[in-house]
N, C-alpha and C positions, 0 to 999 in steps of 0.2 A: 707639118715637113720636122721640126724641128721638136721638137713634145717624141714622134716617133725616133730620131735621129735618134737621140739623148736614153728612148728604152731602149732600142734595138742595142746595144751598146752595147745592156746592162748582157745581157745573154754572150756578150765575151769578150770582156773586161776578169782579172779575177780576182780574190775579193781574199786567199791570205784563211783559206776552208773559215771565210766566216766570217776570223776577228777579226777583217779592214773594220778601220770608221768610214761611217754611211757619209759622213762629210767627200770624201777622200774617193771614199766611191760612185757618189751624186758629180759630183767636181771630174770626175773625168769621164762624164758620162756628156757634159757638159761640156769639156771641153772638150770635144770627137765635137758638139755638136755649135759652141764655137771659129773650129776652125771650117769648118765645114761653110758659114758662111749662114748659118741660120737663125746669131742668137737676136736675140727679141729687141726694145728699141730700147722697151725700159730698163736692162742692165748697163753694169757702172760701173768700172776698174772701181774699187775698195777698199780700201787694207782692219784695221781693229783689231781684238789683241787675237780671232782662231782664226790657225793662218786652214785646219776646217771642217770647218761654218756648209763650208755647201755650195752646189747647184755656184751662178755667176761667180760669186769672189772666192771664191780655190779651182771654176777656171780658169777665171784671167794672170793667177796670182804662179797658174799649170803653165798654164803660154806667157810668161816672162821665163819661172825655167827652162821653159825649150829657146825661150830663144837666143840665153843666159850663156845654156849649158847644149847648147845645141839638140839639133835634127836628129831627134833617138829619142827623149830624152823622159816624158814621160810614157814613152811605149817599153823604153827599162827597167820606167820603171811601175807598174804595169806587169812585164811581164819578173820583176820582183817578190810576188808575191802567189806568185803559185807553188802551192803547193805544202805545204810552211804559213804560219801564225805573221804572223802580221810588225812589227815593229821598225819603230819612227828609224831606224838608223836603213835604212833601202831610203832614202834621203839623202843622205852621207856616202854611200857607199858607190854611191848613183851622180853625187856632185863634189862630193869633196868638201859637203858643210852639213850639219846639224838640220834639221827643217825650222829651226826655230828659232838659227842664225836665218838662215834664209827668208822666211816667215820677214823678218824684218832688216833686211835690205829689199823689203820689195813695199815695202810701207815706207822705209825713207824714198824711192822712184816717182815712188806715187807723191809723197809730201815733195822733193824736187819739182818733182815736172807743173807740181800749182801753181808753183812761188818762181815758174819761170828758170829757171837753172835750166839748160840741156845737159843730163846722164854720157856718162862717157862710158 
C-alpha cells in the first residue's frame, strides 16, 4: 500500500515544468506516504550533505518543515512549482529561510536529539 500511495502522489504533484530535482519529487511522494502511516520499518531520519537525496531522507526533512512552519508548508512548496521552472527560492518564499539553512537546522536538530538535548 505504501508504494502505491507513493506512486499515486506522482500523478498529482507539480514538477516545475520538469525541472524539479528528482530528490524533491521522490521526497514529496514519500512524505505523503510517511504522513499516511505507511513508512516501512527500515526508514530512519538521517542528515548528510544532501537535503534532496530523495525518498525517506527528504520525506523526514519535509515532515520537519511541516512541523516547524505549520500545516500546509509542504503543500505550499508543491504549489509554488506549478507552471514555473524550479528555483530553490521556493523554500525561502515559503519559510523565510533558504533550503541550505533549513537543512543545516534540521541536521542540528537530529544531532541534538541523539545527544539527549531537548530541542525547543
